[in-house]
C-alpha positions as CSV (number, residue, x, y, z in Angstrom):
1,M,0.1,-0.2,0.0
2,A,1.1,3.6,-1.1
3,E,-0.3,6.9,-0.6
4,G,-0.7,8.6,-3.9
5,T,-1.6,12.1,-4.4
6,I,-4.0,13.5,-7.4
7,Q,-1.9,16.0,-9.4
8,S,-4.3,17.1,-12.1
9,V,-7.9,16.4,-13.5
10,N,-8.3,17.2,-17.5
11,T,-11.1,16.0,-19.5
12,E,-10.4,13.6,-22.1
13,I,-12.5,12.9,-25.3
14,T,-13.2,9.9,-26.6
15,Y,-14.3,8.7,-29.9
16,Q,-16.5,5.9,-30.5
17,G,-18.0,5.8,-34.3
18,R,-19.2,8.8,-35.0
19,G,-19.9,10.2,-31.7
20,S,-17.6,11.2,-28.9
21,T,-17.9,11.2,-24.9
22,A,-16.0,13.7,-22.9
23,H,-15.3,12.3,-19.1
24,P,-12.9,13.9,-16.3
25,V,-9.5,11.5,-15.5
26,G,-7.3,12.3,-12.7
27,D,-3.6,11.7,-12.9
28,F,-2.2,10.9,-9.6
29,S,1.4,10.2,-8.6
30,Y,2.6,7.4,-5.4
31,R,5.9,6.7,-4.2
32,V,7.7,3.1,-3.2
33,G,11.0,3.5,-1.8
34,I,13.0,6.3,-3.5
35,E,11.2,5.9,-7.0
36,Y,7.9,7.6,-8.0
37,Y,4.9,6.4,-10.2
38,S,1.8,7.5,-12.0
39,G,-1.3,6.6,-12.9
40,R,-4.5,7.4,-13.9
41,L,-8.0,7.0,-12.9
42,R,-11.8,8.2,-14.5
43,V,-13.5,10.4,-12.1
44,S,-17.6,10.7,-11.6
45,C,-19.8,12.9,-9.7
46,T,-21.5,11.1,-7.3
47,D,-24.3,13.3,-6.9
48,D,-25.9,16.2,-8.0
49,G,-22.6,18.2,-8.6
50,G,-23.6,21.5,-8.2
51,D,-21.3,24.2,-9.1
52,R,-18.2,22.2,-7.7
53,S,-15.8,20.6,-10.3
54,P,-13.8,17.4,-10.1
55,K,-10.7,20.0,-10.0
56,T,-11.0,20.5,-6.6
57,L,-9.7,16.9,-5.9
58,V,-6.0,18.0,-6.8
59,G,-3.8,17.6,-3.8
60,R,-6.3,14.8,-2.5
61,K,-4.4,12.0,-0.9
62,I,-5.7,8.5,-1.9
63,S,-4.7,4.7,-1.3
64,V,-2.6,2.8,-4.1
65,R,-2.2,-0.7,-3.6
66,Y,0.8,-1.7,-5.9
67,N,2.2,-5.2,-6.8
68,P,5.7,-5.4,-4.6
69,Q,7.6,-7.0,-8.0
70,R,6.2,-4.4,-10.3
71,P,5.7,-1.3,-8.5
72,E,4.1,0.6,-12.0
73,E,1.4,-2.0,-11.8
74,F,-1.5,-0.5,-9.4
75,F,-5.3,-1.0,-7.7
76,V,-6.8,2.0,-6.4
77,P,-9.7,0.6,-4.3
78,P,-13.0,2.6,-5.2
79,T,-14.2,5.3,-3.4
80,D,-15.9,8.5,-2.9
81,V,-13.7,11.8,-2.5
82,D,-15.7,14.9,-1.6
83,G,-18.6,13.6,-3.8
84,F,-16.7,12.2,-6.7
85,S,-16.3,8.6,-7.5
86,I,-12.3,7.8,-8.5
87,G,-11.0,4.3,-8.5
88,Q,-11.6,3.0,-12.1
89,K,-8.2,2.9,-13.9
90,Y,-8.2,4.5,-17.1
91,N,-6.6,3.4,-20.2
92,L,-6.4,5.3,-23.5
93,P,-7.7,3.6,-26.5
94,F,-4.4,4.5,-28.5
95,Q,-1.9,5.1,-26.0
96,S,1.1,5.9,-28.1
97,D,-0.7,8.7,-29.2
98,A,-1.2,10.3,-26.5
99,E,1.8,12.8,-24.5
100,P,2.9,12.1,-21.1
101,T,1.6,14.2,-18.3
102,I,4.0,16.2,-16.4
103,L,3.2,15.9,-12.9
104,N,6.2,18.2,-11.4
105,I,6.5,15.6,-8.3
106,D,9.9,16.7,-7.9
107,K,9.0,19.9,-6.7
């Protein structure tokens, strides 16, 4: 188990056939020993949402389970944080086309 920090929340657009879907995703980092790792999770609103933005999650701490033999493999137990549900791993359909996220974890 490690403590992770949500670094950013952005809207990703996925294209399926002729339609597209926009949904928020959260980028997070966690540390194992002296190494840092990162991941991406889906974010969804668990209530009416009001005026709140999922960007309020930036800086929040989350629990991250990782594989001790391969610390880059992670699992975040589904949880509710401030009216938002996080925990479902987010995978881009064409990850080779995605630009890496700058996490600024060394600051």
